[in-house]
C-alpha positions as CSV (number, residue, x, y, z in Angstrom):
1,M,-20.0,15.8,-24.6
2,A,-20.9,13.5,-21.7
3,V,-24.7,13.5,-21.1
4,K,-26.2,12.5,-17.7
5,L,-29.7,11.9,-16.6
6,R,-30.0,13.6,-13.3
7,L,-32.3,15.5,-10.9
8,M,-32.7,19.2,-11.1
9,R,-34.1,20.8,-8.0
10,M,-37.2,23.0,-8.3
11,G,-39.8,24.3,-5.9
12,K,-39.7,26.5,-2.8
13,K,-37.4,26.3,0.2
14,K,-38.1,23.1,2.2
15,Q,-40.6,22.0,-0.5
16,P,-38.6,20.3,-3.2
17,T,-39.7,18.9,-6.4
18,Y,-37.3,17.6,-9.0
19,R,-37.1,17.4,-12.8
20,V,-35.4,14.5,-14.3
21,V,-33.3,16.0,-17.1
22,A,-30.7,15.1,-19.7
23,A,-27.9,17.5,-19.2
24,D,-24.2,18.0,-20.0
25,S,-22.2,16.5,-17.1
26,R,-20.2,19.8,-16.8
27,S,-23.2,22.1,-16.4
28,P,-24.4,23.0,-12.8
29,R,-27.1,21.0,-11.0
30,D,-29.8,23.6,-11.6
31,G,-28.3,25.1,-14.7
32,R,-28.5,24.4,-18.4
33,F,-30.1,21.1,-19.6
34,I,-30.9,19.5,-22.9
35,E,-34.3,18.0,-22.3
36,I,-36.8,17.3,-19.5
37,V,-37.4,13.6,-19.2
38,G,-39.7,13.5,-16.2
39,V,-40.8,14.9,-12.9
40,Y,-40.3,13.5,-9.3
41,D,-42.2,14.9,-6.2
42,P,-41.0,13.2,-3.0
43,R,-43.4,15.0,-0.6
44,P,-46.7,13.2,-1.1
45,D,-47.1,9.7,0.3
46,P,-46.6,7.7,-1.9
47,S,-44.2,9.9,-3.9
48,S,-45.2,11.0,-7.3
49,I,-43.1,9.9,-10.3
50,R,-43.9,10.9,-13.9
51,I,-41.3,9.9,-16.4
52,D,-41.6,9.8,-20.2
53,N,-40.2,6.3,-20.7
54,D,-39.7,6.7,-24.4
55,K,-37.5,9.8,-23.9
56,A,-35.6,8.1,-21.1
57,V,-34.9,4.9,-23.0
58,D,-33.9,7.0,-26.0
59,W,-31.3,8.9,-23.9
60,L,-30.0,5.7,-22.4
61,R,-29.5,4.2,-25.8
62,K,-27.6,7.3,-26.9
63,G,-25.2,6.7,-24.0
64,A,-26.5,9.0,-21.3
65,Q,-25.5,7.9,-17.8
66,P,-28.1,8.1,-15.0
67,T,-27.2,9.1,-11.5
68,E,-28.1,6.5,-8.8
69,S,-31.2,8.3,-7.7
70,V,-32.5,8.7,-11.3
71,R,-31.6,5.0,-12.0
72,K,-33.9,4.0,-9.1
73,L,-36.7,6.2,-10.5
74,L,-36.2,4.7,-13.9
75,E,-36.5,1.2,-12.4
76,I,-39.8,2.2,-10.7
77,S,-41.2,3.7,-13.9
78,G,-40.2,0.7,-15.9
79,A,-37.8,2.5,-18.3
80,W,-34.7,0.8,-16.9
81,G,-36.2,-2.7,-17.6
82,T,-37.1,-1.7,-21.1
83,F,-33.6,-0.3,-21.7
84,R,-32.0,-3.5,-20.3
85,G,-34.2,-5.7,-22.5
86,D,-36.1,-7.3,-19.7
87,A,-39.7,-8.4,-20.1
88,P,-41.9,-5.4,-21.0
89,A,-41.9,-3.8,-17.6
90,A,-45.2,-2.4,-16.5
91,P,-44.8,0.5,-14.2
92,A,-44.8,-0.3,-10.5
93,A,-47.8,0.6,-8.4
94,E,-46.7,4.2,-8.2
95,P,-49.4,6.8,-8.9
96,A,-49.0,8.7,-12.2
97,S,-49.9,12.0,-10.6
98,E,-50.5,13.5,-7.2
99,P,-53.4,12.0,-5.3
100,T,-56.5,14.1,-5.4
101,K,-58.7,14.9,-2.4
102,A,-61.3,12.3,-3.7
103,T,-58.6,9.6,-4.0
104,A,-57.4,10.4,-0.4
105,A,-60.9,10.2,0.9
106,K,-61.4,6.8,-0.8
107,A,-58.2,5.5,0.7
108,T,-59.2,6.7,4.2
109,A,-62.6,5.1,3.8
110,K,-61.0,1.8,2.7
111,A,-58.6,1.9,5.7
112,T,-61.5,2.5,8.0
113,A,-63.6,-0.2,6.4
114,S,-60.7,-2.7,6.7
115,K,-60.2,-1.9,10.3
116,S,-63.9,-2.4,11.1
117,T,-63.9,-5.6,9.1
118,A,-60.9,-6.9,11.0
119,K,-62.7,-6.1,14.3
120,K,-65.8,-8.0,13.2
121,A,-63.7,-11.0,12.1
122,T,-62.0,-11.0,15.4
123,A,-65.3,-10.9,17.2
124,K,-66.6,-13.8,15.1
125,K,-63.5,-15.8,15.9
126,A,-64.0,-15.2,19.6
127,A,-67.7,-16.2,19.4
128,A,-66.8,-19.3,17.4
129,T,-64.2,-20.3,20.0
130,K,-66.7,-19.8,22.8
131,S,-69.4,-21.8,21.1
132,A,-67.1,-24.6,19.8
133,P,-67.2,-26.7,23.1
134,E,-71.0,-26.4,23.2
135,A,-71.4,-27.7,19.7
136,D,-69.2,-30.8,20.5
137,D,-71.3,-31.7,23.6
138,G,-74.7,-31.2,22.1
139,G,-75.3,-27.8,23.7
140,E,-73.8,-28.7,27.1
141,S,-70.6,-27.4,28.5
142,E,-68.0,-29.7,30.0
143,A,-68.8,-28.6,33.6
144,E,-72.6,-29.3,33.2
145,A,-72.2,-32.8,31.7
146,P,-71.0,-34.8,34.8
147,A,-73.7,-33.2,36.9
148,D,-76.4,-34.1,34.4
149,E,-75.2,-37.7,34.2
150,A,-75.3,-38.0,38.0
151,A,-78.8,-36.7,38.1
152,D,-79.9,-39.1,35.3
153,E,-78.4,-42.1,37.3
154,N,-80.3,-40.9,40.5
155,A,-83.5,-40.7,38.6
156,E,-83.2,-44.2,37.2
157,E,-82.4,-45.7,40.6
158,G,-85.3,-43.9,42.3
159,G,-87.9,-44.4,39.8
């Protein structure tokens, strides 16, 4: 029996979620399976990937062949690296579960804060650029300096 690790479509119409399953290669896509290895939900941003790495590596060692899409998910979760014998792969920066409302609110707050911080930094750079020539001349701009020198010369001659 040839075993494949593949996706099994679940969910409502136009709202897919997938199970990563170990199944006989001859069984239909949404049909009979041997074991559920994980869950993949592509709709949230970033997508949610929950894979039991121990089960996945166990099936891979038994000779199960992953489909291309499942192989990519296994690479993201770190199970593929463990199977290949690479360094102990830590899972990528994918969330372990769907983001909650509190997590989404924090992300929005951070984005807003970073935008306002960027605006403040831009304003500070602009102010520093404007004040830079004044600092070089001791508080005088380049246009004022020649006029002041001429006035100083006239005062010395007259007095």
